[in-house]
C-alpha angles and dihedrals in degrees: 000000000000123000113218126204093019095148120095120179114205114208110207136160094239132344088164128027117275089266090060094239120088120051115243113241116218147098097277091051092047089051092051093049090055093045093049090050090053094046091049091049088052092055103262127134108230128202129176127220120194150155119283144171088239134003113279142163122208141136131251119193088340096308120115113244121197121196121203121200106251142188109219089216094053105034092148088071090058091052089049089056091049089052091051092047103043122068128195129017123008131189114198112218095204148353098254119098112015134070096187125074126182119241113260093029139129123226123193123220116202097185146302105305099171091075086089110153110253094026111138120225087254092056092048092047091051090051096055097034092053104033110019094041091051092053093046093049101042110028119078093222139010116204110204122197092211143026093240091077092045092051094047092047090046091053092051102033105016099172097044093044094054091047099044112025124083124170124229107168119218119269143231124212102233092193089068103028115054136124115283137173111284118224114239113257132172096234136061107241123209113196128207105190099180149098115276091236115133094247091058093064105247091137091053094048096048089057093062099040102077098055092043094051089049091049097044114043090186094054127103135176122217122198117202099190141162130236096227096115116039094193091059090051090051091053090048095051093044090053094045093049091058094047111109092218098039091139084076094047104085130178142185140179102222126176118233095267091058095053098090089062090048092053092043091061094053130091098191130022121203123205099180100172118173100191144335096050130149128177092318119227089212092054093047093047092050090050093049089052090056097248129151104251129202109195133169122242092250128129117315094354086088087063090059109035125060103194113246094006110067100001142332118285112199142175109261099254135116092244096053093043092050092048093050093047093049090050094053095041089054097043112052092170090059089053089056095046094049091045093053092051091045091055091051090049093050091063088074088063099053113153091236091063089049091052093048092053093047092049091061094054096041091053091049100046099031105030118185106232118205132211 
């Protein structure tokens, strides 16, 4: 028996760094690892195609990875070259760079990114008229990780959205992330387990840290951050160096396997996104670990947190974040209650459920024909 059309090329901004060596650490990349594992298990041959400083070909975890020399200011030209080079089936990892989608293809939406602060209505309109409309019209199916994208697309393109968009929220692996006994420690630890990118809320959080550290001698902040963007690290270290209480501003660069221990040591987890957020992996992992979560009411976070039940859902401002942190610092029993409800909620986002939903759509759009 021969399986036809087994090959699926995944177009993505960057699975590996632009030099083709180090893996990029982030939610999109984590998502693609899990999806490629599922596709491989189902019998498909997966390859990745991404941006690069120079053309390259390598492998990552057994999957071929092809880099295409790219200009950051004209990424659409790189996607065009990918389209011209790759034959057969393509799965598009995001709605970001391209305006052309092959028939019988799936595109993934990871959130509403055109809510960028400072964007004018004209900028926002150009984003969805050029990129979102192209995906809705041409792709067979758009898998969205949250209902925020579906609702926005439905408001702008109601007929197309209902035809093309289906929601599969992000997942958490409950075999790795689960409540565990917390070691006794003298300080209350607030964890920020995120990239330092502007959309993830680092600028918002660093505004509230100095007065809180001055107010609470037994408080500390822990940053679990990646090394993907050196300029963000430089900003972080410059800020930390100037902080009067920087001995209580800790940081680490853990790999994914170390994250359960990082969460376990925390009392409070902050997810202070400003824009472009889906159903955050960090939020789901913190919930599954039974932690008290403070999240902003941005994007798909509203699909995860019910304010006052399994976390605190706040407006993304300094005042609201300060108020929420003070409340949880002062009320340890509330931290435990919210964390217990968060862990129960996280069971609805088990990775096995995510895989089962994806299997249905993969089999429908990319059927494996047999001879």
